[in-house]
N, C-alpha and C positions, 0 to 999 in steps of 0.2 A: 132369203124365205125357201124353205122346202118348197117344191112344186112336183107333181108326178099325174099323168095320164095314163088313160088304157090303150090309147093309138100313139101317144107320140107329142109332146109340146112342140108345136111349129114357132110360135112367136112369142117372145115375151118383150116388156117396154114399160118403162117406170114414168110419171107426170109427176112433179114434186114443184114446190113453190113456199116460199118464206114469206109468211101471212098472205095477206090480199093480193100478192103478183100474178102477175100470168103464170101459169104452170110453164117448166121447162119437161121438153118430152126426150126420153134417151131411149135409144132401141139396144137390145141387146142381142150379141151375135150369135149366130147357131154353132153348133151343135150344144145342147143343152145337159148338165147333170142334174140329179135329182134338186139339186141347190142351186139358186139363181142368186147373183152378187149385183150389187148396184152401189156405185161408190159415190155419193154425192160430196161435193165441197163445201163444208161450212167455212165462210168467210170469218175472219177476227174480228170480233165487235160485234158480231148478228146477234141482233135480239127478239126477233119473230120466231114464232115456232115454225117445225118442218113439216107441211101437209103435203102429203102424196097417197098416191094409189100406183099398183101394180096392176098390170092386165097381163095375163097368160092365154095363148089362143091354141089350141090342138091342131092336129090335120084335117079335122073334121069341120072346123069354123065355129067351133065352141069355145066363148071366152069369158074367164072368170076374172073378177078384179077383187082386188085386197086395199080397202083404204086404212091408211096409218097415220098417225101425229106422235112427232117428235120433239119434245121439249130441248129447246136451245139455250144453252147458260154460259154467261159470258164469264169465263173464270180468269181472263189476263190483264194483270196488273197494269196502271199507267208505267211508260218508262219515264224516269228523271236524268237530266243532265244539271249539274252545279255547275255555273258559271261567273262565281263572285270574282271581278278582276281583284280587287284591291287584298294585299298580301296580310297586314295586320292591322290590330284595331289598336286605336289609340284612346287612353281614358279622358273620359267626359266627352268623348266627341261619338254621332252615330255613327255606325257599321253597315253601310249598304251590302245587301246580298238581293241575289237574283239567283234564278232558277227557272227550268222548264219542262214540263209535264207532258206528254204524249200519251194520248190514246185512241183505239179506232171507236168507242164509244162516245167518248168524249168526257173530258175532264170537268168534275163538278165542285172539287173543293181543293185547296192548295194550304199548305202549313211550313211552317218552321218550327223546332225543338230546340234550344239553347241552354247552356248553360256557363258559368263562370267561375273556373276551377276545376277540381277532379269532382265526381260524383257519378251515383246510379243514374243510365239514362232515363232510368220513371223518375228519377226527380226535374227532368229538363223543362225549361219554361215555355209554354204552348204559346203560339201567336198564329192564328187563321188570317189568311188573306183574301179580296175578294177577286180573285181571278180566275180564269180557265185555261190557261195554257202558258204563260209567262206571267211570272210574279216578282217583284221585287218589294223590299222592307228596309228600314234602318231600323238595327236593332241600336238599343240603347247601352251605351256602354258607361257603367257607374265609374266616377272620381276616382275613387277607391280602392278597384278591383286590381288583383296581380295578377288575374286570368292564369291559364289562356282560356279564350273564349272556343267552345265545342256548339256544331250547328248539326241537324238531322232537320234534311229537306224529305217533304212527305207529298202526296196527291192522293186522291180518289177519284173513281170514275164514275159514271152514270149507274153502274151495275154494284157499286159498292166493294169495288174491288179496291183495296189500299196496296200504296207500297211508300217505304221510307229507306232514305241512303243511309249509310253509315255514318257513324260521325267523323266531321271535318275540325280539323284544328288549327287554330288561328292565335297567334301569339299575341298579347295585348302590351301594347308600349307604353312607359310611362313617360311622357316629356313635357311634365308640369314640374318647375322648379319650384323647391320650398320660398316660403314668403318669410326672409330674412328681416329680421325688428333687433337692431342692438340697441334700443331705447335711447334718451333724451341725452342731451349734451352736459356734462358733467364736469365738477371741480373736485378736487380733491388734495389734502397735504400730503406731502412725498413719505412723511414715518406712519401715514394711516393704510397705504395701498389703494388701488381704485377696484372697485368691486364693480364687474358689467354681468349682465342679464341678457340673455336670448330666450329667454323663457315665453316671451310673446309671439317669438316664430311658429310657425307654422308648416305642414305639407299635407297633399293629397292621401299620402301614403304614411310616409313616418320619416322624420329626421333622423339617421345615424349618425352623425357627426358634427361637430363645429371647428374654424378654425378662425383665430383672431390675428389679423397681419395690421403690422404699424413699423414705422421707422423709430430708428432709436435718438434721441434730442442732439442734435448737432453734427447728424452724420447721415451718410445715404443708406446704411446694414438697414437691412430690410429682418424684423424679430414676427417669427411665428409661431403662435400657441396653438397647438391643436389638440380638440380633447372631445368627449362624449358629453361631458356634461353642459349644462347650459349655463352655470354661473363660474364667472372666475373672479379671480383677485391679481391684479398685477401690480406689480413694484416697479415703477417707473420715477427716473430723477424729474426733477423741475423743467416744465416746458408744456407747449402745447402739443397734443399729437391728434392725428387725424386715424381713427382705428378702424379697423374694416373687418365688417362679422362676415362670415363665409358660412351657408349652412346646405351640407350634402343631403340627398335622399339615396336610396339602395340604389337607385337606375345611373348614379353619376349627373344628375341635373345639379345645379349649384344656384343657390338664391345670396346676394348679397345686401350688405346696408352699410351706413360708415355712422358713427359719433366722435364729438371733437371732445378730446379729455384735456383738461388744463391742469396740470400739477403745479401745487404751488411748495414754496420753500415751508419746510418745519418753523414752528414757531417756536421762538428762543425759550429756553427753559424757565419755566418761573421762579425756581430757588434760587437764581443766579441775583437777582436785585436783593432780594432779601438778604442775601448773605451779604453784599455791599452795605445795605443801610444797617446790618448789625454791628460791622466793622466802622462804620462811622460813628455809630452814637458811643461806641466802646471807645474811640480817640477821644470822641467830644468830652466824654466821661473823665479820661485820663488828663487831660487840659484843666479840666474843673480842680481837680484836685490838686493840681500842682500849682494853682493859683491862688489857692485858700492856704496850701504851707507856707508859700511866701510872705503873705500879707501876716500869717502869725508870728513870722522870723523877724519880721522888721519891729 
């Protein structure tokens, strides 16, 4: 502040307090310039206004005082620390997160915003929590998500200053194997082929391929038929087979099921007995004609 006197300023002091507290008194060292400077330390998080009075005295003992009021505003946002220990999320399981917010005025609200996959941060799903310093939350991970999981941690103090972290990235691991269903045990003729279907199989994200595995009848040789189709027709020799279905998803998880297939010999051709019967009838007819001829000649 500017201060001047015709005979000179002898003393200067300031009395100040934040709100209704007992004033602090500070004397200013002599000599004085036309300007009097006082530095008041305002601690971070202070909410009360600064009430002050400056007293100036000249060499004749005259004293003048000037009151003042300085509005104090808290502009510092909370400090946030993320300390989630779990490295990856897993499909179908809750993903626990925790974070801490510190502020001199005090934390009034905490939250997370999260998103599965890629997208604009404005599209993140908001979840508030009832906590004032350390917060925990279980984020539900859908069974069919392919991730990754993005998380933003946030907090607000009593002066409505807000802070958010940058997005943290967590991989989402699919550890759920497909449900392989090979169908009911079946019987078939060797000349018809064996029709097998994996259409009832399923996976939380999707099946990418199938394998059908069995042993050759009467041997120990394993046969493997790999296909992306749900249905196959196998040409098998007569015998009984235990056929294993393997279903694979994109993350390498595999589900298995077995079906027992009995392959019967082909039914003999229906034309063979007909041809034999015709030949027998023809022979009988010839014998009948021969007998009649012999009777006539006698």
